N, C-alpha and C positions, 0 to 999 in steps of 0.2 A: 504493499499499499504505499503510494508516494505521500509527500507530505501537503499538498494540495487536497487530496482525498482525506486525510485526516482533520483538516480544519472544517471541510464541509460536513463531517460526520459530527462534529463536536455540538453539544447541547447549548443552548441559547443560555447566557448566564442570567441569573436574577437580577431584577432592576426594582427599585423602589423610588418613590418620588416623595420628597419631604422639604421641611422647611430649614434654612440654615439658623442656627441657632447661636453659633459662636465661629467667627473666623479671624481670631486673633493669633493663631500659631502659624508657624512658617509652613506652607505648603499643606495645611490641614484644617478641614472645616468639620464641624460637629453638626450634623444633620438630624432632626427630629423628626420621625415618621409617626402618624396618629393613625389608629386601625380602631373598628368598634368590634367589641366581643359581646356576645350574649351571655348575661350571667344566667348559671346553671339552675338558679331556684327562683330567681325572681322574673325571668324573662324580659329583663329590660336589658337595653345596649348600653355599655359601658365604654368610655374612651380610655384606650390604653396608649402610651407613648414610647418609642424606642429610641435611643440614642445611638447614632451610626456616627463613627470616625471616618471620613472620607479623604483621599487624596486628592489636592488642589494643586495641580503642579505649577500654573501660572498665576495663581492667587487672582483668580479672575471672580470667584464667587465672594459675595459679601453678606453680612448679617441682613437677615430678612428674605433673602431670595428665595424662590421655589426652585429647587435643583431635581435631577434625576440623577441616580448613582448606579453604579453595577457591582456586583460582587466580585472579587478579585483574590489571589493568592495574598497570604499575611504581608503586610508592608511594615509593620511594626508590632509591638506589643497590643495595640488595639485596633490598629487600621486594619481593616478588611474590605474597603469599599473604594471606589474612585468616581470621582465627578465624570459624568459623561456629557451634561449640557445642563444650561441655565434655562428653565422652562418660564420662569417671569420674574419681574423684578417689583417691589411694592412701590405704590403710587407715592410720590412725595408731595407734600402739603405745602 
């Protein structure tokens, strides 16, 4: 199997869309991803949040941006995601 065939057979990596909560580190952003989970007893939907540390190579994402991140190999102790694109920026007043 050639290298090009191996690349086409690889599964699509996991992506998440979330909001940047911190961009104070060098080449790293903290992305908060929110999801709704049904409570098992009360059947009410509860918001749950996850903090993802993502690689921001060119320091292009800023705090408040909505971004798409993709799972990647471990880049550091906490970083397992990388920035794919900036989906939107907050409206300045």
